[in-house]
PASEBA-1860 file (N, C-alpha, C; in nm, 3 decimals):
! residues 301
1> MDPLTVLA> -0.177/-1.186/0.848/-0.067/-1.202/0.881/-0.044/-1.162/1.032 ~ 0.058/-1.233/1.102/0.058/-1.231/1.237/0.143/-1.100/1.254 ~ 0.083/-0.995/1.359/0.157/-0.855/1.398/0.305/-0.869/1.414 ~ 0.326/-0.990/1.506/0.481/-1.010/1.522/0.576/-1.052/1.413 ~ 0.505/-1.115/1.309/0.591/-1.152/1.204/0.613/-1.037/1.125 ~ 0.499/-0.935/1.125/0.513/-0.806/1.039/0.652/-0.724/1.114 ~ 0.638/-0.708/1.228/0.748/-0.641/1.331/0.884/-0.699/1.294 ~ 0.877/-0.820/1.305/0.998/-0.894/1.275/1.062/-0.879/1.119
9> TVWRHKWV> 0.981/-0.860/1.042/1.018/-0.830/0.923/1.071/-0.684/0.869 ~ 0.988/-0.607/0.943/1.036/-0.459/0.943/1.167/-0.461/1.012 ~ 1.167/-0.505/1.136/1.295/-0.502/1.184/1.434/-0.542/1.122 ~ 1.404/-0.652/1.061/1.529/-0.716/0.978/1.545/-0.608/0.870 ~ 1.460/-0.541/0.809/1.499/-0.444/0.708/1.485/-0.291/0.784 ~ 1.544/-0.285/0.883/1.527/-0.163/0.967/1.601/-0.030/0.895 ~ 1.708/-0.070/0.858/1.769/0.042/0.760/1.700/0.115/0.644 ~ 1.622/0.024/0.582/1.530/0.042/0.468/1.410/0.132/0.536
17> ALPVIVLT> 1.343/0.086/0.642/1.227/0.123/0.715/1.255/0.260/0.774 ~ 1.373/0.251/0.861/1.393/0.372/0.949/1.387/0.520/0.875 ~ 1.436/0.539/0.741/1.399/0.653/0.669/1.274/0.697/0.649 ~ 1.188/0.586/0.610/1.070/0.613/0.546/0.983/0.649/0.689 ~ 1.001/0.600/0.807/0.924/0.635/0.927/0.945/0.770/1.001 ~ 1.084/0.810/0.959/1.130/0.949/0.993/1.072/1.034/0.900 ~ 1.066/1.033/0.798/1.002/1.100/0.698/0.836/1.136/0.715 ~ 0.794/1.002/0.750/0.653/1.024/0.788/0.610/1.097/0.918
25> CVACVYVY> 0.700/1.082/1.017/0.669/1.162/1.124/0.711/1.303/1.103 ~ 0.809/1.337/0.990/0.825/1.490/0.988/0.712/1.575/0.918 ~ 0.650/1.470/0.819/0.539/1.524/0.743/0.426/1.532/0.832 ~ 0.376/1.451/0.923/0.287/1.477/1.018/0.302/1.596/1.117 ~ 0.422/1.610/1.149/0.445/1.746/1.217/0.424/1.868/1.143 ~ 0.478/1.885/1.021/0.462/1.974/0.944/0.315/2.014/0.897 ~ 0.244/1.925/0.874/0.087/1.902/0.859/0.014/1.974/0.986 ~ 0.039/1.940/1.101/-0.015/1.979/1.209/0.028/2.103/1.252
33> LFAPRTYE> 0.138/2.160/1.218/0.178/2.290/1.266/0.188/2.386/1.144 ~ 0.205/2.369/1.033/0.226/2.453/0.932/0.143/2.443/0.814 ~ 0.063/2.358/0.800/-0.019/2.340/0.705/-0.151/2.430/0.686 ~ -0.197/2.472/0.576/-0.311/2.570/0.571/-0.431/2.522/0.657 ~ -0.472/2.599/0.735/-0.584/2.588/0.842/-0.725/2.610/0.738 ~ -0.849/2.550/0.792/-0.968/2.581/0.749/-1.054/2.653/0.859 ~ -1.112/2.749/0.802/-1.179/2.828/0.909/-1.334/2.815/0.853 ~ -1.428/2.818/0.957/-1.566/2.822/0.920/-1.640/2.932/1.033
41> ASVSYALA> -1.728/2.996/0.940/-1.808/3.087/1.015/-1.963/3.061/0.982 ~ -2.048/3.094/1.047/-2.190/3.060/1.043/-2.294/3.163/1.075 ~ -2.401/3.149/1.040/-2.517/3.256/1.075/-2.670/3.164/1.049 ~ -2.728/3.207/1.160/-2.867/3.127/1.168/-2.978/3.212/1.153 ~ -3.072/3.153/1.090/-3.209/3.237/1.088/-3.323/3.150/1.125 ~ -3.420/3.215/1.173/-3.548/3.155/1.204/-3.650/3.198/1.098 ~ -3.743/3.085/1.041/-3.850/3.141/0.982/-3.959/3.160/1.044 ~ -4.030/3.289/1.034/-4.152/3.337/1.109/-4.268/3.320/1.032
49> APDTPTAM> -4.370/3.249/1.069/-4.477/3.261/0.967/-4.550/3.401/0.976 ~ -4.622/3.444/0.866/-4.700/3.586/0.867/-4.829/3.577/0.966 ~ -4.831/3.681/1.004/-4.944/3.725/1.098/-5.073/3.770/0.997 ~ -5.126/3.676/0.940/-5.252/3.682/0.861/-5.389/3.749/0.935 ~ -5.453/3.821/0.868/-5.572/3.889/0.940/-5.682/3.775/0.956 ~ -5.771/3.775/1.063/-5.882/3.688/1.068/-5.984/3.744/0.984 ~ -6.096/3.671/0.955/-6.213/3.706/0.882/-6.280/3.834/0.954 ~ -6.286/3.830/1.093/-6.353/3.944/1.157/-6.265/4.074/1.120
57> ELEQDSAL> -6.144/4.049/1.131/-6.066/4.195/1.107/-6.086/4.221/0.952 ~ -6.085/4.155/0.870/-6.115/4.196/0.726/-6.261/4.246/0.715 ~ -6.338/4.209/0.809/-6.470/4.289/0.779/-6.493/4.404/0.864 ~ -6.389/4.440/0.977/-6.411/4.547/1.028/-6.295/4.650/0.951 ~ -6.199/4.608/0.896/-6.100/4.701/0.818/-6.101/4.673/0.693 ~ -6.154/4.758/0.595/-6.185/4.728/0.445/-6.030/4.767/0.366 ~ -5.943/4.827/0.456/-5.816/4.843/0.389/-5.717/4.688/0.401 ~ -5.762/4.620/0.491/-5.689/4.481/0.499/-5.744/4.398/0.382
65> AKLNSDNP> -5.903/4.405/0.360/-5.922/4.338/0.257/-5.890/4.363/0.115 ~ -5.831/4.481/0.097/-5.772/4.526/-0.033/-5.632/4.474/-0.053 ~ -5.576/4.404/0.046/-5.440/4.357/0.040/-5.444/4.230/-0.035 ~ -5.310/4.231/-0.123/-5.296/4.079/-0.202/-5.246/3.988/-0.101 ~ -5.325/3.909/-0.098/-5.291/3.785/0.006/-5.244/3.659/-0.070 ~ -5.215/3.652/-0.209/-5.174/3.563/-0.273/-5.033/3.504/-0.277 ~ -5.005/3.439/-0.151/-4.875/3.404/-0.149/-4.861/3.231/-0.141 ~ -4.827/3.180/-0.271/-4.870/3.037/-0.287/-4.799/2.952/-0.160
73> YLRSNDSS> -4.704/2.999/-0.095/-4.629/2.896/0.010/-4.739/2.916/0.150 ~ -4.817/2.989/0.160/-4.911/2.982/0.246/-5.015/2.867/0.264 ~ -4.993/2.791/0.135/-5.101/2.675/0.132/-5.026/2.561/0.194 ~ -4.920/2.556/0.214/-4.858/2.433/0.273/-4.864/2.457/0.434 ~ -4.840/2.352/0.500/-4.865/2.356/0.656/-4.762/2.413/0.722 ~ -4.626/2.399/0.648/-4.506/2.447/0.706/-4.425/2.516/0.619 ~ -4.311/2.561/0.665/-4.211/2.644/0.577/-4.116/2.556/0.507 ~ -4.126/2.418/0.509/-4.044/2.338/0.458/-3.996/2.376/0.316
81> LLAQVVIT> -4.124/2.376/0.248/-4.111/2.378/0.093/-4.052/2.533/0.049 ~ -4.081/2.620/0.135/-4.033/2.764/0.073/-3.878/2.739/0.129 ~ -3.838/2.703/0.220/-3.683/2.701/0.263/-3.600/2.601/0.149 ~ -3.668/2.512/0.096/-3.586/2.413/0.010/-3.574/2.499/-0.145 ~ -3.696/2.574/-0.166/-3.669/2.664/-0.288/-3.563/2.755/-0.289 ~ -3.557/2.811/-0.155/-3.452/2.923/-0.150/-3.292/2.861/-0.154 ~ -3.295/2.749/-0.085/-3.169/2.678/-0.094/-3.140/2.628/-0.235 ~ -3.232/2.581/-0.292/-3.215/2.539/-0.439/-3.148/2.647/-0.518
89> KLTDPAYV> -3.204/2.785/-0.513/-3.162/2.909/-0.584/-3.027/2.946/-0.557 ~ -2.980/2.931/-0.418/-2.866/2.978/-0.358/-2.736/2.875/-0.380 ~ -2.771/2.730/-0.422/-2.691/2.646/-0.462/-2.674/2.633/-0.601 ~ -2.734/2.714/-0.672/-2.711/2.702/-0.852/-2.568/2.742/-0.863 ~ -2.516/2.671/-0.964/-2.375/2.707/-1.015/-2.363/2.837/-1.062 ~ -2.441/2.908/-1.120/-2.425/3.047/-1.167/-2.416/3.131/-1.053 ~ -2.475/3.120/-0.960/-2.481/3.188/-0.816/-2.334/3.175/-0.760 ~ -2.283/3.044/-0.759/-2.134/3.005/-0.713/-2.045/3.082/-0.801
97> DQLKEAGF> -2.065/3.086/-0.923/-1.973/3.145/-1.028/-1.973/3.310/-0.988 ~ -2.099/3.364/-0.940/-2.099/3.517/-0.892/-2.003/3.545/-0.761 ~ -2.012/3.459/-0.689/-1.931/3.463/-0.563/-1.789/3.454/-0.595 ~ -1.750/3.375/-0.683/-1.590/3.333/-0.699/-1.547/3.463/-0.790 ~ -1.637/3.537/-0.849/-1.589/3.654/-0.922/-1.588/3.781/-0.824 ~ -1.682/3.771/-0.752/-1.658/3.878/-0.651/-1.553/3.857/-0.544 ~ -1.483/3.765/-0.535/-1.373/3.742/-0.457/-1.414/3.672/-0.318 ~ -1.519/3.609/-0.314/-1.573/3.550/-0.182/-1.547/3.404/-0.190
105> ATNYKIAP> -1.560/3.332/-0.079/-1.539/3.172/-0.086/-1.647/3.118/-0.143 ~ -1.629/2.991/-0.208/-1.729/2.925/-0.281/-1.783/2.785/-0.186 ~ -1.699/2.764/-0.089/-1.738/2.643/-0.006/-1.823/2.686/0.111 ~ -1.934/2.681/0.082/-2.077/2.718/0.179/-2.173/2.614/0.200 ~ -2.232/2.622/0.280/-2.376/2.511/0.286/-2.482/2.580/0.367 ~ -2.593/2.552/0.310/-2.724/2.610/0.347/-2.817/2.495/0.414 ~ -2.817/2.475/0.535/-2.896/2.360/0.578/-2.982/2.393/0.708 ~ -3.078/2.328/0.718/-3.185/2.326/0.824/-3.102/2.268/0.960
113> VASLGMGL> -3.150/2.301/1.082/-3.102/2.255/1.204/-3.193/2.127/1.210 ~ -3.114/2.020/1.244/-3.165/1.865/1.245/-3.263/1.864/1.340 ~ -3.268/1.920/1.457/-3.378/1.897/1.559/-3.500/1.987/1.546 ~ -3.480/2.078/1.447/-3.593/2.185/1.439/-3.642/2.171/1.294 ~ -3.626/2.111/1.215/-3.657/2.107/1.086/-3.627/2.242/1.002 ~ -3.704/2.272/0.925/-3.701/2.388/0.844/-3.743/2.519/0.924 ~ -3.758/2.497/1.025/-3.797/2.635/1.129/-3.676/2.706/1.149 ~ -3.563/2.648/1.180/-3.420/2.721/1.187/-3.319/2.684/1.058
121> VTVSASSD> -3.279/2.769/1.009/-3.185/2.727/0.888/-3.059/2.818/0.933 ~ -2.948/2.757/0.900/-2.798/2.776/0.915/-2.716/2.789/0.770 ~ -2.659/2.902/0.763/-2.575/2.927/0.659/-2.423/2.925/0.702 ~ -2.331/2.834/0.648/-2.213/2.820/0.703/-2.120/2.831/0.592 ~ -2.003/2.895/0.602/-1.899/2.913/0.496/-1.776/2.884/0.553 ~ -1.691/2.812/0.461/-1.537/2.790/0.510/-1.438/2.826/0.410 ~ -1.336/2.855/0.444/-1.233/2.913/0.366/-1.093/2.903/0.452 ~ -0.997/2.912/0.367/-0.861/2.921/0.446/-0.826/3.056/0.506
129> VETEAVAT> -0.887/3.170/0.486/-0.859/3.270/0.546/-0.984/3.295/0.627 ~ -0.947/3.353/0.770/-1.048/3.377/0.871/-1.165/3.477/0.834 ~ -1.126/3.573/0.749/-1.196/3.719/0.734/-1.298/3.666/0.607 ~ -1.233/3.603/0.511/-1.308/3.548/0.391/-1.399/3.473/0.434 ~ -1.390/3.378/0.519/-1.511/3.287/0.579/-1.636/3.373/0.642 ~ -1.597/3.456/0.714/-1.688/3.552/0.802/-1.785/3.648/0.675 ~ -1.711/3.691/0.575/-1.768/3.783/0.487/-1.851/3.689/0.398 ~ -1.818/3.566/0.357/-1.875/3.502/0.286/-2.019/3.432/0.359
137> AKLVGDQF> -2.031/3.400/0.472/-2.130/3.372/0.565/-2.236/3.470/0.564 ~ -2.180/3.587/0.590/-2.281/3.709/0.598/-2.343/3.756/0.452 ~ -2.260/3.745/0.341/-2.316/3.761/0.234/-2.455/3.680/0.181 ~ -2.383/3.537/0.209/-2.486/3.439/0.158/-2.626/3.430/0.273 ~ -2.597/3.496/0.396/-2.719/3.493/0.480/-2.808/3.603/0.427 ~ -2.757/3.732/0.393/-2.820/3.831/0.340/-2.893/3.781/0.211 ~ -2.828/3.700/0.121/-2.902/3.668/-0.007/-3.006/3.570/0.035 ~ -2.999/3.510/0.132/-3.110/3.419/0.193/-3.218/3.478/0.215
145> TSTLNSVQ> -3.216/3.581/0.289/-3.307/3.691/0.318/-3.390/3.765/0.218 ~ -3.314/3.799/0.104/-3.386/3.852/-0.008/-3.439/3.761/-0.085 ~ -3.390/3.641/-0.110/-3.445/3.538/-0.197/-3.556/3.501/-0.123 ~ -3.570/3.468/-0.002/-3.683/3.430/0.058/-3.794/3.542/0.053 ~ -3.768/3.638/0.043/-3.863/3.750/0.018/-3.941/3.745/-0.119 ~ -3.826/3.742/-0.211/-3.871/3.750/-0.359/-3.930/3.633/-0.407 ~ -3.910/3.515/-0.351/-4.009/3.400/-0.432/-4.135/3.404/-0.371 ~ -4.162/3.487/-0.275/-4.295/3.491/-0.208/-4.379/3.602/-0.270
153> KINGADDR> -4.313/3.670/-0.344/-4.399/3.788/-0.424/-4.417/3.752/-0.581 ~ -4.405/3.617/-0.609/-4.419/3.605/-0.762/-4.578/3.632/-0.801 ~ -4.665/3.640/-0.705/-4.812/3.685/-0.749/-4.806/3.812/-0.693 ~ -4.710/3.870/-0.664/-4.747/4.008/-0.580/-4.822/4.020/-0.457 ~ -4.794/3.919/-0.357/-4.836/3.922/-0.245/-4.803/4.026/-0.157 ~ -4.876/4.092/-0.054/-4.825/4.194/0.012/-4.742/4.146/0.130 ~ -4.656/4.213/0.215/-4.557/4.198/0.290/-4.620/4.139/0.421 ~ -4.733/4.146/0.451/-4.803/4.103/0.581/-4.846/3.965/0.545
161> YLYTTILV> -4.841/3.918/0.409/-4.868/3.774/0.396/-4.727/3.684/0.363 ~ -4.631/3.738/0.402/-4.498/3.677/0.359/-4.427/3.627/0.479 ~ -4.350/3.500/0.478/-4.272/3.464/0.577/-4.148/3.554/0.586 ~ -4.096/3.572/0.702/-4.001/3.662/0.755/-3.884/3.583/0.819 ~ -3.760/3.626/0.799/-3.639/3.572/0.881/-3.602/3.649/0.998 ~ -3.566/3.582/1.096/-3.523/3.652/1.212/-3.382/3.593/1.259 ~ -3.270/3.692/1.254/-3.141/3.653/1.288/-3.140/3.597/1.419 ~ -3.075/3.470/1.443/-3.051/3.418/1.555/-2.916/3.411/1.606
169> RGPGPAKE> -2.842/3.393/1.513/-2.685/3.389/1.575/-2.587/3.427/1.445 ~ -2.504/3.496/1.487/-2.393/3.536/1.381/-2.426/3.657/1.289 ~ -2.315/3.676/1.199/-2.211/3.612/1.201/-2.102/3.623/1.305 ~ -2.030/3.553/1.361/-1.935/3.573/1.458/-1.815/3.541/1.420 ~ -1.704/3.551/1.479/-1.567/3.510/1.441/-1.562/3.375/1.397 ~ -1.477/3.348/1.300/-1.462/3.192/1.256/-1.374/3.112/1.337 ~ -1.425/2.992/1.354/-1.359/2.904/1.392/-1.299/2.795/1.318 ~ -1.169/2.755/1.354/-1.100/2.644/1.303/-1.161/2.508/1.308
177> LFSNRLRS> -1.157/2.436/1.187/-1.198/2.314/1.178/-1.067/2.205/1.211 ~ -1.072/2.147/1.334/-0.984/2.087/1.365/-0.989/1.907/1.282 ~ -1.103/1.910/1.248/-1.133/1.795/1.172/-1.070/1.779/1.028 ~ -1.065/1.883/0.977/-0.961/1.906/0.849/-0.839/1.876/0.874 ~ -0.779/1.920/0.991/-0.634/1.883/1.026/-0.629/1.750/1.051 ~ -0.731/1.692/1.134/-0.705/1.553/1.177/-0.724/1.464/1.043 ~ -0.803/1.518/0.953/-0.794/1.416/0.830/-0.674/1.433/0.750 ~ -0.610/1.542/0.766/-0.485/1.549/0.672/-0.377/1.465/0.734
185> LIMVGIAG> -0.390/1.470/0.894/-0.289/1.361/0.929/-0.321/1.227/0.909 ~ -0.446/1.201/0.915/-0.457/1.059/0.866/-0.415/1.024/0.734 ~ -0.430/1.128/0.641/-0.398/1.085/0.498/-0.266/1.057/0.488 ~ -0.166/1.160/0.566/-0.027/1.147/0.560/0.020/1.016/0.637 ~ -0.064/0.977/0.751/-0.016/0.853/0.806/-0.018/0.725/0.716 ~ -0.157/0.723/0.645/-0.174/0.630/0.543/-0.078/0.611/0.453 ~ -0.043/0.724/0.371/0.048/0.718/0.291/0.198/0.668/0.322 ~ 0.227/0.718/0.455/0.350/0.683/0.515/0.357/0.524/0.525
193> SVLLFGAV> 0.226/0.471/0.569/0.229/0.322/0.589/0.231/0.251/0.472 ~ 0.183/0.304/0.360/0.204/0.233/0.238/0.323/0.228/0.169 ~ 0.402/0.362/0.190/0.552/0.366/0.135/0.634/0.267/0.244 ~ 0.609/0.267/0.376/0.688/0.185/0.443/0.673/0.015/0.386 ~ 0.550/-0.032/0.385/0.548/-0.159/0.340/0.601/-0.197/0.207 ~ 0.558/-0.088/0.117/0.630/-0.116/-0.018/0.791/-0.095/-0.017 ~ 0.842/-0.018/0.057/0.978/-0.032/0.064/1.043/-0.156/0.115 ~ 0.980/-0.208/0.248/1.021/-0.351/0.308/1.010/-0.450/0.210
201> SVARSVKI> 0.880/-0.428/0.138/0.868/-0.568/0.038/0.977/-0.562/-0.071 ~ 1.023/-0.438/-0.119/1.108/-0.449/-0.236/1.245/-0.481/-0.172 ~ 1.279/-0.428/-0.036/1.400/-0.479/0.024/1.413/-0.633/0.020 ~ 1.290/-0.692/0.078/1.295/-0.828/0.109/1.295/-0.901/-0.042 ~ 1.230/-0.855/-0.134/1.254/-0.901/-0.271/1.384/-0.913/-0.321 ~ 1.447/-0.810/-0.301/1.590/-0.800/-0.357/1.674/-0.900/-0.276 ~ 1.658/-0.900/-0.162/1.738/-1.027/-0.067/1.688/-1.151/-0.121 ~ 1.595/-1.184/-0.148/1.534/-1.318/-0.190/1.625/-1.374/-0.330
209> RRQGRRPD> 1.611/-1.252/-0.397/1.674/-1.276/-0.542/1.845/-1.295/-0.538 ~ 1.883/-1.225/-0.449/2.013/-1.238/-0.418/2.052/-1.370/-0.380 ~ 1.974/-1.425/-0.295/1.992/-1.560/-0.233/1.985/-1.679/-0.326 ~ 1.887/-1.630/-0.413/1.854/-1.737/-0.533/1.972/-1.729/-0.645 ~ 2.055/-1.631/-0.637/2.164/-1.651/-0.773/2.294/-1.747/-0.700 ~ 2.292/-1.776/-0.578/2.393/-1.849/-0.506/2.378/-1.978/-0.536 ~ 2.497/-2.072/-0.505/2.488/-2.222/-0.539/2.371/-2.274/-0.431 ~ 2.336/-2.402/-0.466/2.222/-2.465/-0.393/2.300/-2.506/-0.279
217> NPSGETAA> 2.254/-2.449/-0.144/2.319/-2.478/-0.006/2.235/-2.492/0.104 ~ 2.145/-2.620/0.125/2.036/-2.603/0.200/2.062/-2.601/0.327 ~ 2.187/-2.636/0.381/2.204/-2.612/0.517/2.237/-2.460/0.550 ~ 2.228/-2.385/0.446/2.261/-2.232/0.486/2.405/-2.186/0.521 ~ 2.508/-2.274/0.517/2.644/-2.254/0.542/2.715/-2.220/0.404 ~ 2.801/-2.106/0.380/2.859/-2.056/0.269/2.994/-2.157/0.250 ~ 3.038/-2.185/0.121/3.147/-2.266/0.092/3.276/-2.175/0.132 ~ 3.385/-2.245/0.155/3.519/-2.182/0.199/3.575/-2.117/0.064
225> SGPGEAPA> 3.594/-1.985/0.083/3.662/-1.918/-0.017/3.823/-1.915/0.000 ~ 3.888/-1.978/0.063/4.039/-1.959/0.082/4.092/-2.069/0.163 ~ 4.209/-2.082/0.160/4.291/-2.192/0.221/4.286/-2.196/0.363 ~ 4.262/-2.286/0.446/4.271/-2.275/0.591/4.117/-2.277/0.630 ~ 4.023/-2.261/0.566/3.872/-2.243/0.584/3.793/-2.393/0.575 ~ 3.716/-2.391/0.657/3.648/-2.555/0.667/3.574/-2.557/0.554 ~ 3.552/-2.660/0.478/3.462/-2.672/0.354/3.302/-2.693/0.411 ~ 3.221/-2.624/0.328/3.085/-2.623/0.360/3.013/-2.748/0.373
233> RGKPDPEP> 2.933/-2.754/0.457/2.842/-2.900/0.498/2.717/-2.879/0.409 ~ 2.722/-2.967/0.331/2.608/-2.996/0.210/2.596/-3.136/0.189 ~ 2.551/-3.154/0.081/2.526/-3.293/0.024/2.649/-3.354/-0.014 ~ 2.679/-3.498/0.019/2.822/-3.551/-0.022/2.807/-3.565/-0.184 ~ 2.935/-3.553/-0.250/2.936/-3.583/-0.392/2.900/-3.710/-0.426 ~ 2.823/-3.712/-0.513/2.784/-3.858/-0.552/2.902/-3.938/-0.628 ~ 2.859/-4.057/-0.596/2.957/-4.155/-0.629/2.960/-4.204/-0.783 ~ 3.077/-4.189/-0.857/3.081/-4.232/-1.009/3.019/-4.354/-1.037
241> EPDRTLQP> 2.950/-4.352/-1.156/2.901/-4.486/-1.181/3.015/-4.573/-1.238 ~ 2.988/-4.715/-1.206/3.091/-4.808/-1.277/3.072/-4.787/-1.424 ~ 3.186/-4.801/-1.501/3.194/-4.820/-1.635/3.167/-4.985/-1.676 ~ 3.034/-4.977/-1.731/2.983/-5.108/-1.781/3.059/-5.150/-1.902 ~ 3.129/-5.092/-1.961/3.197/-5.149/-2.084/3.304/-5.246/-2.054 ~ 3.344/-5.220/-1.923/3.470/-5.314/-1.880/3.433/-5.437/-1.808 ~ 3.300/-5.452/-1.795/3.247/-5.564/-1.708/3.264/-5.698/-1.777 ~ 3.231/-5.735/-1.885/3.270/-5.858/-1.949/3.410/-5.901/-1.951
249> MSRRSTRK> 3.503/-5.807/-1.975/3.641/-5.845/-1.966/3.671/-5.878/-1.821 ~ 3.628/-5.814/-1.718/3.659/-5.839/-1.593/3.607/-5.985/-1.549 ~ 3.492/-6.020/-1.601/3.411/-6.141/-1.561/3.512/-6.254/-1.627 ~ 3.552/-6.219/-1.743/3.616/-6.325/-1.822/3.777/-6.357/-1.733 ~ 3.827/-6.258/-1.697/3.960/-6.270/-1.601/3.928/-6.339/-1.466 ~ 3.825/-6.295/-1.434/3.786/-6.371/-1.306/3.758/-6.513/-1.317 ~ 3.687/-6.555/-1.410/3.663/-6.688/-1.429/3.786/-6.777/-1.467 ~ 3.877/-6.716/-1.529/4.011/-6.763/-1.582/4.087/-6.784/-1.469
257> SQASPPVE> 4.089/-6.693/-1.369/4.186/-6.690/-1.261/4.103/-6.822/-1.174 ~ 4.002/-6.833/-1.159/3.935/-6.934/-1.084/3.948/-7.075/-1.129 ~ 3.967/-7.092/-1.286/3.967/-7.215/-1.351/4.121/-7.272/-1.310 ~ 4.215/-7.172/-1.353/4.360/-7.226/-1.350/4.413/-7.199/-1.232 ~ 4.493/-7.317/-1.176/4.564/-7.282/-1.040/4.686/-7.197/-1.059 ~ 4.723/-7.150/-0.936/4.823/-7.061/-0.934/4.974/-7.130/-0.987 ~ 5.037/-7.053/-1.081/5.166/-7.131/-1.127/5.279/-7.043/-1.042 ~ 5.339/-7.124/-0.974/5.461/-7.084/-0.928/5.585/-7.043/-1.015
265> PSVVPAPA> 5.648/-6.942/-1.002/5.761/-6.910/-1.107/5.888/-6.976/-1.078 ~ 5.912/-7.039/-1.200/6.031/-7.114/-1.196/6.164/-7.033/-1.161 ~ 6.254/-7.103/-1.083/6.374/-7.034/-1.065/6.485/-7.096/-1.136 ~ 6.543/-7.013/-1.205/6.669/-7.052/-1.282/6.768/-7.039/-1.196 ~ 6.852/-7.152/-1.194/6.985/-7.120/-1.091/7.075/-7.078/-1.181 ~ 7.164/-6.983/-1.093/7.243/-6.905/-1.154/7.366/-7.031/-1.192 ~ 7.421/-6.997/-1.319/7.544/-7.072/-1.377/7.662/-7.056/-1.306 ~ 7.732/-7.162/-1.266/7.836/-7.147/-1.209/7.965/-7.088/-1.275
273> IVSGAGAA> 8.045/-7.008/-1.225/8.165/-6.933/-1.316/8.273/-7.038/-1.314 ~ 8.294/-7.078/-1.456/8.392/-7.160/-1.475/8.487/-7.102/-1.607 ~ 8.574/-7.166/-1.619/8.669/-7.102/-1.729/8.672/-7.196/-1.855 ~ 8.705/-7.135/-1.937/8.723/-7.218/-2.074/8.578/-7.281/-2.135 ~ 8.605/-7.392/-2.203/8.479/-7.465/-2.247/8.370/-7.487/-2.155 ~ 8.391/-7.527/-2.032/8.291/-7.527/-1.923/8.207/-7.384/-1.913 ~ 8.254/-7.296/-1.933/8.180/-7.167/-1.928/8.086/-7.166/-2.031 ~ 8.124/-7.201/-2.159/8.032/-7.197/-2.266/7.930/-7.315/-2.260
281> DGARSGEA> 7.959/-7.415/-2.206/7.848/-7.520/-2.220/7.746/-7.479/-2.091 ~ 7.811/-7.428/-1.981/7.701/-7.375/-1.886/7.618/-7.262/-1.945 ~ 7.664/-7.181/-2.021/7.578/-7.062/-2.096/7.458/-7.148/-2.179 ~ 7.502/-7.221/-2.244/7.403/-7.308/-2.341/7.316/-7.379/-2.258 ~ 7.343/-7.455/-2.153/7.240/-7.519/-2.071/7.157/-7.427/-2.015 ~ 7.193/-7.294/-1.974/7.114/-7.187/-1.901/7.019/-7.159/-1.994 ~ 7.034/-7.145/-2.112/6.951/-7.085/-2.224/6.842/-7.188/-2.241 ~ 6.897/-7.304/-2.244/6.798/-7.412/-2.308/6.707/-7.444/-2.192
289> SELVSFRE> 6.744/-7.425/-2.038/6.635/-7.418/-1.930/6.533/-7.320/-1.944 ~ 6.592/-7.185/-1.952/6.515/-7.067/-1.997/6.396/-7.115/-2.088 ~ 6.425/-7.153/-2.203/6.316/-7.163/-2.309/6.230/-7.285/-2.259 ~ 6.272/-7.393/-2.197/6.173/-7.485/-2.147/6.082/-7.430/-2.049 ~ 6.135/-7.319/-1.954/6.041/-7.270/-1.875/5.944/-7.169/-1.928 ~ 5.969/-7.107/-2.062/5.885/-7.024/-2.116/5.788/-7.086/-2.180 ~ 5.815/-7.210/-2.243/5.716/-7.269/-2.295/5.632/-7.357/-2.196 ~ 5.650/-7.389/-2.094/5.562/-7.429/-1.985/5.473/-7.326/-1.949
297> DARVR> 5.527/-7.217/-1.919/5.442/-7.087/-1.903/5.334/-7.069/-1.986 ~ 5.389/-7.077/-2.123/5.285/-7.030/-2.214/5.191/-7.159/-2.241 ~ 5.215/-7.279/-2.213/5.119/-7.395/-2.229/5.039/-7.374/-2.094 ~ 5.055/-7.337/-1.988/4.970/-7.332/-1.886/4.869/-7.208/-1.901 ~ 4.909/-7.103/-1.958/4.816/-6.989/-2.003/4.714/-7.037/-2.087
END
């Protein structure tokens, strides 16, 4: 849909859209200023390979030859296998439950630094409270060191043949994760947009339904509701169909009128006023003339 059309539709229903826009803006401001924050603290360790004695040192020092060197993780070329084993143990759900019971945060992550592989491991913890995030990162980091040491002594290897951890950074003060705040703002904005278009769609549907209930008026003008108002411009009223039952009679009368010539009405002279017997004779002659005229009219018809 054309963006201009969308804006025009929203503007036509501005009294419905305006409260939703204001509510969305208020929610965004509240999330940015007063919503709970997320803090993250991290600690980094470097894995150092053991300083194993050479064959010449073992020949010269019999005490070194008696040390247990059975560390299964020394058989691999790097420390990636050892680090993966420790990470698997510390991400076990049972260990997460222990942290939760002890009052620490459960949102933590143990991962190697991407550019250095398994040689540098970072332990990060996040929480809504800054001090809780720092304490969780420190605790999980200490647990990483102790677990790294214990898994190598599965066969009783001496400490000289074990990988060790070197603290590189942390745990320092926790830092706020602005990405979480931005994510919350985006979610509020999306929810406000959906609510806005939903409200406008409902208002538009209600308007269309109200227009559909009115009489059919293609020109868009409303009919006059009172005296003195101009009538609506619409379709002209249909002409009434002629009554076909009267057509035969009208045809007969037309034919009869065409066949018979027009008859001039007869003029009856008014009788002269006389006295005595003359008046009676005049009345009789007038009645006779009227009777003759009536018969002639009937004969013509």
